[in-house]
PDB file of N, CA, C and O in Angstrom:
ATOM      1  N   GLU A   1      -7.682  17.351  30.221  1.00  0.00           N
ATOM      2  CA  GLU A   1      -6.994  18.521  29.743  1.00  0.00           C
ATOM      3  C   GLU A   1      -7.079  18.622  28.073  1.00  0.00           C
ATOM      4  O   GLU A   1      -7.289  19.708  27.532  1.00  0.00           O
ATOM      5  N   PHE A   2      -6.895  17.389  27.311  1.00  0.00           N
ATOM      6  CA  PHE A   2      -6.922  17.351  25.990  1.00  0.00           C
ATOM      7  C   PHE A   2      -8.396  16.986  25.546  1.00  0.00           C
ATOM      8  O   PHE A   2      -8.772  17.456  24.472  1.00  0.00           O
ATOM      9  N   GLY A   3      -9.100  16.345  26.133  1.00  0.00           N
ATOM     10  CA  GLY A   3     -10.453  16.048  25.782  1.00  0.00           C
ATOM     11  C   GLY A   3     -10.598  14.713  24.910  1.00  0.00           C
ATOM     12  O   GLY A   3     -11.671  14.332  24.441  1.00  0.00           O
ATOM     13  N   HIS A   4      -9.299  14.015  24.749  1.00  0.00           N
ATOM     14  CA  HIS A   4      -9.528  12.787  24.034  1.00  0.00           C
ATOM     15  C   HIS A   4      -8.534  11.837  24.375  1.00  0.00           C
ATOM     16  O   HIS A   4      -7.790  12.206  25.283  1.00  0.00           O
ATOM     17  N   ALA A   5      -8.309  10.683  23.882  1.00  0.00           N
ATOM     18  CA  ALA A   5      -7.513   9.664  24.325  1.00  0.00           C
ATOM     19  C   ALA A   5      -6.474   9.294  23.132  1.00  0.00           C
ATOM     20  O   ALA A   5      -5.873   8.220  23.090  1.00  0.00           O
ATOM     21  N   ARG A   6      -6.345  10.314  22.183  1.00  0.00           N
ATOM     22  CA  ARG A   6      -5.377   9.984  21.239  1.00  0.00           C
ATOM     23  C   ARG A   6      -3.915  10.635  21.590  1.00  0.00           C
ATOM     24  O   ARG A   6      -3.563  11.779  21.304  1.00  0.00           O
ATOM     25  N   VAL A   7      -3.257   9.786  22.175  1.00  0.00           N
ATOM     26  CA  VAL A   7      -1.742  10.250  22.503  1.00  0.00           C
ATOM     27  C   VAL A   7      -0.980   9.686  21.523  1.00  0.00           C
ATOM     28  O   VAL A   7      -1.083   8.498  21.216  1.00  0.00           O
ATOM     29  N   PRO A   8      -0.136  10.539  20.949  1.00  0.00           N
ATOM     30  CA  PRO A   8       0.833  10.378  19.879  1.00  0.00           C
ATOM     31  C   PRO A   8       2.018   9.458  20.476  1.00  0.00           C
ATOM     32  O   PRO A   8       2.221   9.397  21.689  1.00  0.00           O
ATOM     33  N   GLN A   9       2.720   8.807  19.609  1.00  0.00           N
ATOM     34  CA  GLN A   9       3.926   8.064  20.030  1.00  0.00           C
ATOM     35  C   GLN A   9       4.947   9.087  20.576  1.00  0.00           C
ATOM     36  O   GLN A   9       5.588   8.768  21.577  1.00  0.00           O
ATOM     37  N   LYS A  10       5.146  10.264  20.011  1.00  0.00           N
ATOM     38  CA  LYS A  10       6.026  11.123  20.499  1.00  0.00           C
ATOM     39  C   LYS A  10       5.372  12.233  21.091  1.00  0.00           C
ATOM     40  O   LYS A  10       5.053  13.209  20.412  1.00  0.00           O
ATOM     41  N   PHE A  11       5.114  12.145  22.504  1.00  0.00           N
ATOM     42  CA  PHE A  11       4.255  13.079  23.164  1.00  0.00           C
ATOM     43  C   PHE A  11       5.189  13.785  24.043  1.00  0.00           C
ATOM     44  O   PHE A  11       5.582  13.220  25.064  1.00  0.00           O
ATOM     45  N   PRO A  12       5.589  14.986  23.741  1.00  0.00           N
ATOM     46  CA  PRO A  12       6.436  15.855  24.617  1.00  0.00           C
ATOM     47  C   PRO A  12       6.260  16.058  25.913  1.00  0.00           C
ATOM     48  O   PRO A  12       7.217  16.104  26.686  1.00  0.00           O
ATOM     49  N   GLN A  13       4.928  16.212  26.323  1.00  0.00           N
ATOM     50  CA  GLN A  13       4.618  16.538  27.657  1.00  0.00           C
ATOM     51  C   GLN A  13       4.759  15.126  28.423  1.00  0.00           C
ATOM     52  O   GLN A  13       4.824  15.284  29.642  1.00  0.00           O
ATOM     53  N   ASN A  14       4.805  14.140  28.113  1.00  0.00           N
ATOM     54  CA  ASN A  14       4.954  12.854  28.671  1.00  0.00           C
ATOM     55  C   ASN A  14       5.495  11.826  27.796  1.00  0.00           C
ATOM     56  O   ASN A  14       4.693  11.025  27.314  1.00  0.00           O
ATOM     57  N   PRO A  15       6.765  11.721  27.508  1.00  0.00           N
ATOM     58  CA  PRO A  15       7.177  10.793  26.612  1.00  0.00           C
ATOM     59  C   PRO A  15       7.044   9.252  26.949  1.00  0.00           C
ATOM     60  O   PRO A  15       6.929   8.422  26.047  1.00  0.00           O
ATOM     61  N   SER A  16       7.064   8.910  28.290  1.00  0.00           N
ATOM     62  CA  SER A  16       6.717   7.629  28.742  1.00  0.00           C
ATOM     63  C   SER A  16       5.364   7.088  28.400  1.00  0.00           C
ATOM     64  O   SER A  16       5.122   5.909  28.141  1.00  0.00           O
ATOM     65  N   LEU A  17       4.372   8.237  28.434  1.00  0.00           N
ATOM     66  CA  LEU A  17       2.948   7.770  28.146  1.00  0.00           C
ATOM     67  C   LEU A  17       2.879   7.347  26.625  1.00  0.00           C
ATOM     68  O   LEU A  17       2.418   6.260  26.280  1.00  0.00           O
ATOM     69  N   GLY A  18       3.391   8.324  25.707  1.00  0.00           N
ATOM     70  CA  GLY A  18       3.519   7.962  24.449  1.00  0.00           C
ATOM     71  C   GLY A  18       3.946   6.490  24.155  1.00  0.00           C
ATOM     72  O   GLY A  18       3.279   5.744  23.438  1.00  0.00           O
ATOM     73  N   ILE A  19       5.014   6.164  24.713  1.00  0.00           N
ATOM     74  CA  ILE A  19       5.636   4.724  24.520  1.00  0.00           C
ATOM     75  C   ILE A  19       4.668   3.868  25.147  1.00  0.00           C
ATOM     76  O   ILE A  19       4.454   2.840  24.504  1.00  0.00           O
ATOM     77  N   TRP A  20       4.018   3.994  26.222  1.00  0.00           N
ATOM     78  CA  TRP A  20       3.187   3.096  26.771  1.00  0.00           C
ATOM     79  C   TRP A  20       1.989   2.811  25.813  1.00  0.00           C
ATOM     80  O   TRP A  20       1.691   1.645  25.552  1.00  0.00           O
ATOM     81  N   VAL A  21       1.278   3.897  25.270  1.00  0.00           N
ATOM     82  CA  VAL A  21       0.263   3.738  24.376  1.00  0.00           C
ATOM     83  C   VAL A  21       0.711   3.020  23.221  1.00  0.00           C
ATOM     84  O   VAL A  21      -0.046   2.163  22.764  1.00  0.00           O
ATOM     85  N   VAL A  22       1.913   3.245  22.627  1.00  0.00           N
ATOM     86  CA  VAL A  22       2.250   2.343  21.454  1.00  0.00           C
ATOM     87  C   VAL A  22       2.421   0.879  21.805  1.00  0.00           C
ATOM     88  O   VAL A  22       2.182  -0.044  21.026  1.00  0.00           O
ATOM     89  N   THR A  23       2.829   0.759  22.970  1.00  0.00           N
ATOM     90  CA  THR A  23       2.884  -0.690  23.716  1.00  0.00           C
ATOM     91  C   THR A  23       1.513  -1.352  23.701  1.00  0.00           C
ATOM     92  O   THR A  23       1.331  -2.505  23.307  1.00  0.00           O
ATOM     93  N   GLN A  24       0.566  -0.545  24.156  1.00  0.00           N
ATOM     94  CA  GLN A  24      -0.895  -1.143  24.128  1.00  0.00           C
ATOM     95  C   GLN A  24      -1.277  -1.408  22.772  1.00  0.00           C
ATOM     96  O   GLN A  24      -1.792  -2.484  22.470  1.00  0.00           O
ATOM     97  N   ARG A  25      -1.051  -0.456  21.892  1.00  0.00           N
ATOM     98  CA  ARG A  25      -1.583  -0.780  20.510  1.00  0.00           C
ATOM     99  C   ARG A  25      -1.029  -2.133  19.866  1.00  0.00           C
ATOM    100  O   ARG A  25      -1.769  -2.930  19.290  1.00  0.00           O
ATOM    101  N   GLN A  26       0.329  -2.309  20.019  1.00  0.00           N
ATOM    102  CA  GLN A  26       0.966  -3.392  19.841  1.00  0.00           C
ATOM    103  C   GLN A  26       0.372  -4.500  20.253  1.00  0.00           C
ATOM    104  O   GLN A  26      -0.136  -5.291  19.459  1.00  0.00           O
ATOM    105  N   SER A  27       0.374  -4.692  21.691  1.00  0.00           N
ATOM    106  CA  SER A  27      -0.245  -5.741  22.369  1.00  0.00           C
ATOM    107  C   SER A  27      -1.471  -6.170  21.942  1.00  0.00           C
ATOM    108  O   SER A  27      -1.773  -7.360  21.848  1.00  0.00           O
ATOM    109  N   TYR A  28      -2.374  -5.015  21.612  1.00  0.00           N
ATOM    110  CA  TYR A  28      -3.703  -5.291  21.161  1.00  0.00           C
ATOM    111  C   TYR A  28      -3.714  -5.969  19.901  1.00  0.00           C
ATOM    112  O   TYR A  28      -4.531  -6.875  19.736  1.00  0.00           O
ATOM    113  N   GLU A  29      -2.818  -5.613  18.878  1.00  0.00           N
ATOM    114  CA  GLU A  29      -2.676  -6.356  17.652  1.00  0.00           C
ATOM    115  C   GLU A  29      -2.273  -7.862  17.817  1.00  0.00           C
ATOM    116  O   GLU A  29      -2.841  -8.723  17.144  1.00  0.00           O
ATOM    117  N   LYS A  30      -1.356  -8.151  18.656  1.00  0.00           N
ATOM    118  CA  LYS A  30      -0.949  -9.357  18.979  1.00  0.00           C
ATOM    119  C   LYS A  30      -2.175 -10.266  19.621  1.00  0.00           C
ATOM    120  O   LYS A  30      -2.365 -11.455  19.363  1.00  0.00           O
ATOM    121  N   PHE A  31      -2.902  -9.513  20.443  1.00  0.00           N
ATOM    122  CA  PHE A  31      -3.938 -10.339  21.086  1.00  0.00           C
ATOM    123  C   PHE A  31      -5.080 -10.478  19.904  1.00  0.00           C
ATOM    124  O   PHE A  31      -5.838 -11.438  20.048  1.00  0.00           O
ATOM    125  N   LEU A  32      -5.252  -9.804  18.982  1.00  0.00           N
ATOM    126  CA  LEU A  32      -6.254 -10.205  17.908  1.00  0.00           C
ATOM    127  C   LEU A  32      -5.817 -11.335  17.089  1.00  0.00           C
ATOM    128  O   LEU A  32      -6.576 -12.145  16.556  1.00  0.00           O
ATOM    129  N   LYS A  33      -4.450 -11.334  17.023  1.00  0.00           N
ATOM    130  CA  LYS A  33      -3.889 -12.475  16.233  1.00  0.00           C
ATOM    131  C   LYS A  33      -3.608 -13.836  17.048  1.00  0.00           C
ATOM    132  O   LYS A  33      -3.019 -14.792  16.543  1.00  0.00           O
ATOM    133  N   ASN A  34      -4.103 -13.812  18.382  1.00  0.00           N
ATOM    134  CA  ASN A  34      -3.907 -14.788  19.308  1.00  0.00           C
ATOM    135  C   ASN A  34      -2.498 -15.101  19.482  1.00  0.00           C
ATOM    136  O   ASN A  34      -2.231 -16.290  19.655  1.00  0.00           O
ATOM    137  N   TYR A  35      -1.489 -14.207  19.469  1.00  0.00           N
ATOM    138  CA  TYR A  35      -0.296 -14.409  19.823  1.00  0.00           C
ATOM    139  C   TYR A  35       0.068 -14.438  21.375  1.00  0.00           C
ATOM    140  O   TYR A  35      -0.259 -13.569  22.182  1.00  0.00           O
ATOM    141  N   SER A  36       0.807 -15.599  21.652  1.00  0.00           N
ATOM    142  CA  SER A  36       0.937 -15.830  23.092  1.00  0.00           C
ATOM    143  C   SER A  36       1.654 -14.726  23.764  1.00  0.00           C
ATOM    144  O   SER A  36       1.428 -14.508  24.954  1.00  0.00           O
ATOM    145  N   SER A  37       2.605 -13.924  23.017  1.00  0.00           N
ATOM    146  CA  SER A  37       3.475 -13.138  23.482  1.00  0.00           C
ATOM    147  C   SER A  37       2.856 -11.691  23.889  1.00  0.00           C
ATOM    148  O   SER A  37       3.558 -10.770  24.307  1.00  0.00           O
ATOM    149  N   SER A  38       1.392 -11.611  23.705  1.00  0.00           N
ATOM    150  CA  SER A  38       0.548 -10.458  24.049  1.00  0.00           C
ATOM    151  C   SER A  38       0.224 -10.446  25.476  1.00  0.00           C
ATOM    152  O   SER A  38      -0.251 -11.454  25.999  1.00  0.00           O
ATOM    153  N   ASN A  39       0.438  -9.416  26.120  1.00  0.00           N
ATOM    154  CA  ASN A  39      -0.005  -9.395  27.641  1.00  0.00           C
ATOM    155  C   ASN A  39      -1.389  -8.620  27.615  1.00  0.00           C
ATOM    156  O   ASN A  39      -1.837  -8.264  28.705  1.00  0.00           O
ATOM    157  N   MET A  40      -2.116  -8.324  26.446  1.00  0.00           N
ATOM    158  CA  MET A  40      -3.365  -7.678  26.488  1.00  0.00           C
ATOM    159  C   MET A  40      -4.309  -8.600  26.795  1.00  0.00           C
ATOM    160  O   MET A  40      -4.251  -9.762  26.393  1.00  0.00           O
ATOM    161  N   THR A  41      -5.445  -8.034  27.690  1.00  0.00           N
ATOM    162  CA  THR A  41      -6.534  -8.914  28.208  1.00  0.00           C
ATOM    163  C   THR A  41      -7.768  -8.369  27.611  1.00  0.00           C
ATOM    164  O   THR A  41      -7.733  -7.365  26.900  1.00  0.00           O
ATOM    165  N   GLU A  42      -8.964  -9.066  27.906  1.00  0.00           N
ATOM    166  CA  GLU A  42     -10.133  -8.541  27.413  1.00  0.00           C
ATOM    167  C   GLU A  42     -10.517  -7.332  28.403  1.00  0.00           C
ATOM    168  O   GLU A  42     -11.108  -6.331  28.000  1.00  0.00           O
ATOM    169  N   ASP A  43     -10.125  -7.523  29.735  1.00  0.00           N
ATOM    170  CA  ASP A  43     -10.414  -6.587  30.806  1.00  0.00           C
ATOM    171  C   ASP A  43      -9.789  -5.193  30.360  1.00  0.00           C
ATOM    172  O   ASP A  43     -10.403  -4.127  30.388  1.00  0.00           O
ATOM    173  N   ARG A  44      -8.470  -5.365  29.944  1.00  0.00           N
ATOM    174  CA  ARG A  44      -7.651  -4.098  29.603  1.00  0.00           C
ATOM    175  C   ARG A  44      -8.294  -3.432  28.377  1.00  0.00           C
ATOM    176  O   ARG A  44      -8.382  -2.206  28.297  1.00  0.00           O
ATOM    177  N   ILE A  45      -8.759  -4.297  27.388  1.00  0.00           N
ATOM    178  CA  ILE A  45      -9.369  -3.585  26.227  1.00  0.00           C
ATOM    179  C   ILE A  45     -10.710  -2.936  26.605  1.00  0.00           C
ATOM    180  O   ILE A  45     -11.022  -1.869  26.076  1.00  0.00           O
ATOM    181  N   LEU A  46     -11.509  -3.527  27.488  1.00  0.00           N
ATOM    182  CA  LEU A  46     -12.740  -2.732  27.902  1.00  0.00           C
ATOM    183  C   LEU A  46     -12.466  -1.548  28.678  1.00  0.00           C
ATOM    184  O   LEU A  46     -13.143  -0.535  28.501  1.00  0.00           O
ATOM    185  N   ARG A  47     -11.463  -1.591  29.585  1.00  0.00           N
ATOM    186  CA  ARG A  47     -11.071  -0.352  30.304  1.00  0.00           C
ATOM    187  C   ARG A  47     -10.656   0.752  29.421  1.00  0.00           C
ATOM    188  O   ARG A  47     -11.056   1.907  29.570  1.00  0.00           O
ATOM    189  N   LEU A  48      -9.727   0.312  28.364  1.00  0.00           N
ATOM    190  CA  LEU A  48      -9.268   1.400  27.519  1.00  0.00           C
ATOM    191  C   LEU A  48     -10.461   1.951  26.518  1.00  0.00           C
ATOM    192  O   LEU A  48     -10.603   3.116  26.148  1.00  0.00           O
ATOM    193  N   ASN A  49     -11.164   0.973  26.224  1.00  0.00           N
ATOM    194  CA  ASN A  49     -12.401   1.269  25.314  1.00  0.00           C
ATOM    195  C   ASN A  49     -13.357   2.384  26.011  1.00  0.00           C
ATOM    196  O   ASN A  49     -13.857   3.290  25.345  1.00  0.00           O
ATOM    197  N   LYS A  50     -13.562   2.244  27.368  1.00  0.00           N
ATOM    198  CA  LYS A  50     -14.324   3.138  28.024  1.00  0.00           C
ATOM    199  C   LYS A  50     -13.613   4.528  28.143  1.00  0.00           C
ATOM    200  O   LYS A  50     -14.342   5.498  28.352  1.00  0.00           O
ATOM    201  N   LEU A  51     -12.472   4.692  28.048  1.00  0.00           N
ATOM    202  CA  LEU A  51     -11.716   5.956  28.058  1.00  0.00           C
ATOM    203  C   LEU A  51     -11.684   6.587  26.574  1.00  0.00           C
ATOM    204  O   LEU A  51     -11.223   7.715  26.395  1.00  0.00           O
ATOM    205  N   GLY A  52     -12.149   5.877  25.615  1.00  0.00           N
ATOM    206  CA  GLY A  52     -12.136   6.313  24.163  1.00  0.00           C
ATOM    207  C   GLY A  52     -10.941   6.094  23.502  1.00  0.00           C
ATOM    208  O   GLY A  52     -10.664   6.698  22.465  1.00  0.00           O
ATOM    209  N   PHE A  53     -10.065   5.119  24.119  1.00  0.00           N
ATOM    210  CA  PHE A  53      -8.766   4.853  23.485  1.00  0.00           C
ATOM    211  C   PHE A  53      -8.820   4.430  21.959  1.00  0.00           C
ATOM    212  O   PHE A  53      -9.671   3.646  21.537  1.00  0.00           O
ATOM    213  N   GLU A  54      -7.974   4.933  21.269  1.00  0.00           N
ATOM    214  CA  GLU A  54      -8.060   4.605  19.889  1.00  0.00           C
ATOM    215  C   GLU A  54      -6.752   3.692  19.455  1.00  0.00           C
ATOM    216  O   GLU A  54      -5.558   3.983  19.526  1.00  0.00           O
ATOM    217  N   TRP A  55      -7.434   2.404  18.948  1.00  0.00           N
ATOM    218  CA  TRP A  55      -6.387   1.426  18.796  1.00  0.00           C
ATOM    219  C   TRP A  55      -5.571   1.570  17.605  1.00  0.00           C
ATOM    220  O   TRP A  55      -4.526   0.920  17.560  1.00  0.00           O
ATOM    221  N   THR A  56      -5.920   2.401  16.533  1.00  0.00           N
ATOM    222  CA  THR A  56      -5.194   2.826  15.557  1.00  0.00           C
ATOM    223  C   THR A  56      -4.894   4.098  15.501  1.00  0.00           C
ATOM    224  O   THR A  56      -5.832   4.863  15.722  1.00  0.00           O
ATOM    225  N   CYS A  57      -3.689   4.640  15.231  1.00  0.00           N
ATOM    226  CA  CYS A  57      -3.384   5.915  15.199  1.00  0.00           C
ATOM    227  C   CYS A  57      -2.862   6.432  13.891  1.00  0.00           C
ATOM    228  O   CYS A  57      -1.966   5.918  13.222  1.00  0.00           O
ATOM    229  N   SER A  58      -3.640   7.674  13.578  1.00  0.00           N
ATOM    230  CA  SER A  58      -3.123   8.411  12.441  1.00  0.00           C
ATOM    231  C   SER A  58      -3.254   9.857  12.756  1.00  0.00           C
ATOM    232  O   SER A  58      -3.847  10.340  13.721  1.00  0.00           O
ATOM    233  N   ARG A  59      -2.644  10.458  11.848  1.00  0.00           N
ATOM    234  CA  ARG A  59      -2.579  12.055  12.054  1.00  0.00           C
ATOM    235  C   ARG A  59      -3.843  12.560  12.139  1.00  0.00           C
ATOM    236  O   ARG A  59      -4.009  13.371  13.051  1.00  0.00           O
ATOM    237  N   GLN A  60      -4.793  12.308  11.437  1.00  0.00           N
ATOM    238  CA  GLN A  60      -6.272  12.598  11.392  1.00  0.00           C
ATOM    239  C   GLN A  60      -7.048  11.378  11.298  1.00  0.00           C
ATOM    240  O   GLN A  60      -6.646  10.564  10.466  1.00  0.00           O
ATOM    241  N   SER A  61      -8.127  11.063  12.008  1.00  0.00           N
ATOM    242  CA  SER A  61      -8.948  10.055  11.848  1.00  0.00           C
ATOM    243  C   SER A  61      -9.750   9.930  10.458  1.00  0.00           C
ATOM    244  O   SER A  61     -10.018  10.991   9.896  1.00  0.00           O
ATOM    245  N   TRP A  62     -10.089   8.921   9.953  1.00  0.00           N
ATOM    246  CA  TRP A  62     -10.709   8.720   8.822  1.00  0.00           C
ATOM    247  C   TRP A  62     -12.072   9.451   8.914  1.00  0.00           C
ATOM    248  O   TRP A  62     -12.416  10.056   7.899  1.00  0.00           O
ATOM    249  N   GLN A  63     -12.815   9.477   9.883  1.00  0.00           N
ATOM    250  CA  GLN A  63     -14.012  10.029   9.994  1.00  0.00           C
ATOM    251  C   GLN A  63     -13.936  11.572   9.908  1.00  0.00           C
ATOM    252  O   GLN A  63     -14.730  12.238   9.243  1.00  0.00           O
ATOM    253  N   SER A  64     -12.876  12.108  10.661  1.00  0.00           N
ATOM    254  CA  SER A  64     -12.897  13.527  10.547  1.00  0.00           C
ATOM    255  C   SER A  64     -12.467  13.983   9.240  1.00  0.00           C
ATOM    256  O   SER A  64     -12.924  15.040   8.805  1.00  0.00           O
ATOM    257  N   SER A  65     -11.675  13.332   8.599  1.00  0.00           N
ATOM    258  CA  SER A  65     -11.172  13.668   7.143  1.00  0.00           C
ATOM    259  C   SER A  65     -12.421  13.564   6.185  1.00  0.00           C
ATOM    260  O   SER A  65     -12.554  14.299   5.207  1.00  0.00           O
ATOM    261  N   PHE A  66     -13.242  12.677   6.515  1.00  0.00           N
ATOM    262  CA  PHE A  66     -14.380  12.488   5.559  1.00  0.00           C
ATOM    263  C   PHE A  66     -15.336  13.633   5.848  1.00  0.00           C
ATOM    264  O   PHE A  66     -15.942  14.175   4.923  1.00  0.00           O
ATOM    265  N   GLU A  67     -15.497  14.041   7.214  1.00  0.00           N
ATOM    266  CA  GLU A  67     -16.255  15.238   7.344  1.00  0.00           C
ATOM    267  C   GLU A  67     -15.899  16.485   6.708  1.00  0.00           C
ATOM    268  O   GLU A  67     -16.726  17.343   6.400  1.00  0.00           O
ATOM    269  N   VAL A  68     -14.433  16.584   6.484  1.00  0.00           N
ATOM    270  CA  VAL A  68     -13.812  17.789   6.018  1.00  0.00           C
ATOM    271  C   VAL A  68     -14.289  17.622   4.454  1.00  0.00           C
ATOM    272  O   VAL A  68     -14.693  18.614   3.847  1.00  0.00           O
ATOM    273  N   LEU A  69     -14.230  16.352   3.832  1.00  0.00           N
ATOM    274  CA  LEU A  69     -14.432  16.111   2.507  1.00  0.00           C
ATOM    275  C   LEU A  69     -15.874  16.542   2.238  1.00  0.00           C
ATOM    276  O   LEU A  69     -16.144  17.237   1.259  1.00  0.00           O
ATOM    277  N   VAL A  70     -16.831  16.114   3.139  1.00  0.00           N
ATOM    278  CA  VAL A  70     -18.262  16.517   2.961  1.00  0.00           C
ATOM    279  C   VAL A  70     -18.354  17.891   2.810  1.00  0.00           C
ATOM    280  O   VAL A  70     -18.961  18.351   1.843  1.00  0.00           O
ATOM    281  N   SER A  71     -17.753  18.719   3.762  1.00  0.00           N
ATOM    282  CA  SER A  71     -17.753  20.118   3.696  1.00  0.00           C
ATOM    283  C   SER A  71     -17.420  20.792   2.380  1.00  0.00           C
ATOM    284  O   SER A  71     -18.102  21.664   1.842  1.00  0.00           O
ATOM    285  N   PHE A  72     -16.297  20.284   1.932  1.00  0.00           N
ATOM    286  CA  PHE A  72     -15.800  20.699   0.645  1.00  0.00           C
ATOM    287  C   PHE A  72     -16.639  20.402  -0.266  1.00  0.00           C
ATOM    288  O   PHE A  72     -16.827  21.340  -1.041  1.00  0.00           O
ATOM    289  N   VAL A  73     -17.309  19.336  -0.521  1.00  0.00           N
ATOM    290  CA  VAL A  73     -18.369  18.959  -1.697  1.00  0.00           C
ATOM    291  C   VAL A  73     -19.317  19.999  -1.362  1.00  0.00           C
ATOM    292  O   VAL A  73     -19.552  20.788  -2.277  1.00  0.00           O
ATOM    293  N   ARG A  74     -19.918  20.184  -0.262  1.00  0.00           N
ATOM    294  CA  ARG A  74     -21.141  21.057  -0.040  1.00  0.00           C
ATOM    295  C   ARG A  74     -20.818  22.528  -0.560  1.00  0.00           C
ATOM    296  O   ARG A  74     -21.647  23.161  -1.214  1.00  0.00           O
ATOM    297  N   GLU A  75     -19.524  23.051  -0.221  1.00  0.00           N
ATOM    298  CA  GLU A  75     -19.121  24.298  -0.612  1.00  0.00           C
ATOM    299  C   GLU A  75     -18.874  24.413  -2.224  1.00  0.00           C
ATOM    300  O   GLU A  75     -19.460  25.312  -2.826  1.00  0.00           O
ATOM    301  N   PHE A  76     -18.117  23.621  -2.850  1.00  0.00           N
ATOM    302  CA  PHE A  76     -17.652  23.604  -4.212  1.00  0.00           C
ATOM    303  C   PHE A  76     -18.318  22.621  -5.101  1.00  0.00           C
ATOM    304  O   PHE A  76     -17.903  22.589  -6.260  1.00  0.00           O
ATOM    305  N   GLY A  77     -19.341  21.757  -4.746  1.00  0.00           N
ATOM    306  CA  GLY A  77     -20.088  21.084  -5.537  1.00  0.00           C
ATOM    307  C   GLY A  77     -19.240  19.801  -6.227  1.00  0.00           C
ATOM    308  O   GLY A  77     -19.797  19.161  -7.119  1.00  0.00           O
ATOM    309  N   HIS A  78     -17.908  19.449  -5.804  1.00  0.00           N
ATOM    310  CA  HIS A  78     -17.334  18.435  -6.340  1.00  0.00           C
ATOM    311  C   HIS A  78     -16.325  17.997  -5.333  1.00  0.00           C
ATOM    312  O   HIS A  78     -16.092  18.717  -4.362  1.00  0.00           O
ATOM    313  N   ALA A  79     -15.659  16.760  -5.522  1.00  0.00           N
ATOM    314  CA  ALA A  79     -14.723  16.166  -4.631  1.00  0.00           C
ATOM    315  C   ALA A  79     -13.379  16.104  -5.190  1.00  0.00           C
ATOM    316  O   ALA A  79     -12.584  15.236  -4.829  1.00  0.00           O
ATOM    317  N   ARG A  80     -13.079  17.040  -6.105  1.00  0.00           N
ATOM    318  CA  ARG A  80     -11.637  17.112  -6.593  1.00  0.00           C
ATOM    319  C   ARG A  80     -10.866  18.137  -5.893  1.00  0.00           C
ATOM    320  O   ARG A  80     -10.661  19.236  -6.409  1.00  0.00           O
ATOM    321  N   VAL A  81     -10.412  17.803  -4.683  1.00  0.00           N
ATOM    322  CA  VAL A  81      -9.572  18.530  -3.846  1.00  0.00           C
ATOM    323  C   VAL A  81      -8.301  18.844  -4.208  1.00  0.00           C
ATOM    324  O   VAL A  81      -7.613  17.824  -4.242  1.00  0.00           O
ATOM    325  N   PRO A  82      -7.713  19.811  -4.488  1.00  0.00           N
ATOM    326  CA  PRO A  82      -6.500  20.113  -5.068  1.00  0.00           C
ATOM    327  C   PRO A  82      -5.369  19.721  -4.104  1.00  0.00           C
ATOM    328  O   PRO A  82      -5.639  19.929  -2.921  1.00  0.00           O
ATOM    329  N   THR A  83      -4.350  19.281  -4.321  1.00  0.00           N
ATOM    330  CA  THR A  83      -3.263  18.873  -3.350  1.00  0.00           C
ATOM    331  C   THR A  83      -2.848  20.071  -2.515  1.00  0.00           C
ATOM    332  O   THR A  83      -2.778  19.952  -1.292  1.00  0.00           O
ATOM    333  N   LYS A  84      -2.583  21.163  -3.087  1.00  0.00           N
ATOM    334  CA  LYS A  84      -2.345  22.260  -2.297  1.00  0.00           C
ATOM    335  C   LYS A  84      -3.649  23.330  -2.001  1.00  0.00           C
ATOM    336  O   LYS A  84      -3.643  24.542  -2.217  1.00  0.00           O
ATOM    337  N   PHE A  85      -4.671  22.581  -1.489  1.00  0.00           N
ATOM    338  CA  PHE A  85      -5.768  23.553  -1.201  1.00  0.00           C
ATOM    339  C   PHE A  85      -5.605  24.416  -0.042  1.00  0.00           C
ATOM    340  O   PHE A  85      -5.428  23.840   1.031  1.00  0.00           O
ATOM    341  N   PRO A  86      -5.630  25.656  -0.054  1.00  0.00           N
ATOM    342  CA  PRO A  86      -5.070  26.518   0.908  1.00  0.00           C
ATOM    343  C   PRO A  86      -5.823  26.441   2.297  1.00  0.00           C
ATOM    344  O   PRO A  86      -5.296  26.824   3.342  1.00  0.00           O
ATOM    345  N   GLN A  87      -7.206  25.868   2.215  1.00  0.00           N
ATOM    346  CA  GLN A  87      -7.900  25.652   3.444  1.00  0.00           C
ATOM    347  C   GLN A  87      -7.717  24.368   3.996  1.00  0.00           C
ATOM    348  O   GLN A  87      -8.345  24.083   5.017  1.00  0.00           O
ATOM    349  N   ASN A  88      -6.919  23.509   3.456  1.00  0.00           N
ATOM    350  CA  ASN A  88      -6.582  22.159   4.098  1.00  0.00           C
ATOM    351  C   ASN A  88      -5.719  22.176   5.227  1.00  0.00           C
ATOM    352  O   ASN A  88      -4.555  22.502   4.997  1.00  0.00           O
ATOM    353  N   PRO A  89      -6.029  21.899   6.390  1.00  0.00           N
ATOM    354  CA  PRO A  89      -5.165  22.023   7.603  1.00  0.00           C
ATOM    355  C   PRO A  89      -4.159  21.150   7.652  1.00  0.00           C
ATOM    356  O   PRO A  89      -3.294  21.353   8.504  1.00  0.00           O
ATOM    357  N   SER A  90      -4.039  20.036   6.798  1.00  0.00           N
ATOM    358  CA  SER A  90      -3.069  19.234   6.978  1.00  0.00           C
ATOM    359  C   SER A  90      -1.975  19.291   5.979  1.00  0.00           C
ATOM    360  O   SER A  90      -1.001  18.545   6.086  1.00  0.00           O
TER     361      SER A  90
END
């Protein structure tokens, strides 16, 4: 339906899914640090990666913001984007 696996923590259509996703991200961080309290496994990581799961969540990914900046530079010839740029969607 959405075409991606970026589920926000507060997901109105399915609040429990949003909470579950946050839990997976937290477990993954613990797994990377070798914490024994993590219930994350390599198999779960592989399965989530196959879905395109995003382990870090931000309002807009770094890559997509970078692409917007590239477009801005092409159009205006510089990277001095004003804070209140009217075409800035965020």
